[in-house]
N, C-alpha and C positions, 0 to 999 in steps of 0.2 A: 547625513543631512542631504536633503534634496538639492540637486544642482543641475547643470545643463546635461549631464550624462545619466544621472540617476534621479528619477522623479519621486521615488519612495515606493512603498508597498504597492505593487500593481493592482491589488484588489481595491485600493483606495484612490490611486492616482492614474491608473491605466498604464499603457506602454508608450514609450517614444516610438516614432514611426520606424526608426532603424531596427527596433527589436523584432518587427514582423519579417525582416529579411534574414533572420538567424534561426536555423532549425534548432528545436529544443527537445530534450527528453526529460520528462517530468515524472517522478515516481515516488512511491511511498512503500512502507512495509506493513504487514498485516496488523501488528499490535503496537508498533511505534513505542511510546513511553510506558504503556501499561505492563509490558513484559518485564520491566525493571523490578517490579514488586515481587517479593517471594510469596507464591501462592500457598494458601493453607491446605492444599489438597494436591494429590498426584493426578494430573490430567489424563494419564494413560490408564488408570485403573478405576475411573469413576463408573458407578452403576447408573442406570437410567434414572432412578429416583434421585441420586445425588446431582446429576446433571440438571434435572428439573428444578431442584431446590436452588442451585446456583443461579440459574436464569431468573427464577422467581424473586430471588433476593435483590435483583437489580430492576427487573421489568414488571414485577407484580402481576396484576391480573392480565397484563398484555403479553405475558411470557409466551403463550401459545402462538400468538400471531407473529411475534418476533422470531421464534424458533422456525416457523414455517418460512419466513422471509430469508432467514439466514441459510437454511438448507437449500433454498432456491439459488441463492448467490454463491454459496460455497458447499456444494453437495458432498464433497470429499472430506470436509472438515468436521471436527468434534463440535457439535452445536453449543456446548457449554462455553466455547471460546467467544461467543457473541458478547460476553461481558468484557472481553479484552480488545475488541475490535477498535481500530484507530479512529477516533473522532477528532483528532487534532490536525492531521495533515491531509487525509484523503479528500475530503470535501473541498477545502481550499485549493488543493492541487487540481481537482476537476474544474473548478471555476477559472483558475488561471489558464489552464489548457484551452478551455472554451474561448476565453478572451483572446489568447494568442491565435487560435485557429480562425477566429473571426476576421483577422487581418488578411487571410487568404494569400499569404506569402509563402514563407518557408514552412516546412513540415512541423507538426506538433505531435509528439509521441508520448503516450501515457503508459506507465507500467505499474504493477504492484508485485512486490516480493512477498510470497506467502509460504515460504518453506517453514516447516515445523521441525524443531530440534528436540526430539524426545529425550536424547541423552542429557540435555540440559533442563528438560521439563518445561520448555518455553516455546511459545509461538514467536515468529520473527519479530525482532525488536529493532529499535532505532539504530541505523548504521550496520546492521548485520548483513546487508547486501554488498557492502563496499569490498570485502575481500574477493567476491566473485567478479566484480567489474574490473578489478585491478590485478587479478590473477595472483592473489596472495593467500589462497585458501590453505596452502601447505603450512602457513605460519599461524593459522587459527584453529585451535583444537576443536571448536564446535562445528567446523566445516568438514570434519572427517566422517562422511557418511557415503553410502553407496550411491553413485550417480553425481557426486559433487563435482568431479572433474568435467563431466559433460556440461553441467549447468554453468560452471565457471567459464568454459570456452564459449558457450552461447552468449552469455552476458558480456563478456569481454569483447568478443567479436562485434556484437551489436554496438557497443560504445565506440569502438575504433571505426566501424563503418559510418556511424553518425558523423564523426570528426572528419572522415575522408570524403564522404559522398553527400552528406546532408540527410541520410536516411539510415536508421539502424537495420542491420541485416546480419544473419548468420545462417549457415547451412543447417544448423541444428534447431532453427526456429521456423515456425510457420510465417507466412506473409504478415507483416505488421503495418496495417494501414494508419495513416495520419488521422488525427481528430479533425472533424469538420463541424460546422455549426449544427448539423443535423445528427451526427453520430459520434459516439464516444468509445472507440475501441481501446481496450486496455490489454497490454501484454501481461499475462500472468507468468511470472518467473517462479517455477517450482520444480519438483522432481520430474513432472511432466509440464511442459510449457504450452500455453494456448492463448488465443486472443478471445476475449469476451467483450461483448458490446453492451454498454449501459447496464452492466450486470448487477450493480449494487445500488442503483437509484432508489428502488422501492424499499430496500433494507434500510437505508439511511433516512428515508422519509418516515418509515415506521418508528425508527429509533428516536428521531427528533420530535415525534408526536408524544413520546412517553417521557423522555429525559430532558432536563434543562439544558441550555446551551453549554457546550464544552468549555471548561476553564483550565488552561494550562497551569495556572498558578495553583489551583486546587489539586490538580493531578500531581504536580511536583511535591506538594505537601503530603499527599497520600502515599507516594511511591519513593520519596526521598531521592528524586532525580538529581544527578550531578552531571554536568556536561561542560 
């Protein structure tokens, strides 16, 4: 309930003045809730024709344009995964980051966790980034891949640095700029980490021109989400 300390959803009610003095790290994962569903195909063995059919089944006559936009945003990813891309958290997170950055106070840092887990047949799902931030990958079977330890140290170091200094940093990461009203740098946490600036704006614009607004309730019905 809104009160003197919490006004409610920032997208509806904005921030209290004090919030602009607190550095924040805001992040999402590539597929969020869509990766909870059991796919009717093996993502690793798809033919070109099968990939095209998967994308057409969602984006119809706009599939060619959407594939091109996806390849531009995620050149290293399987373009069939555009049907899994997170439409629940990424865009609202970008909006909240822009609102916080407009306060021109403490830093605002965006990330996206895009690790693919072929041994599970899944793109990064909701909360799959948490073991990396808290150095618990040894306890999660899906985290046992080459390079996981390096990524874990980088992500954990960045979180600790944010808490200690107000800015995320790690010797294993490139420089991570804060979001500004003009620029939206996003740290991509993956087997290779890099900063990309406003990299998915055109992709989401294209998707939103084709698909109706995202509904978490309908997504939950489709994927049997339990949380």
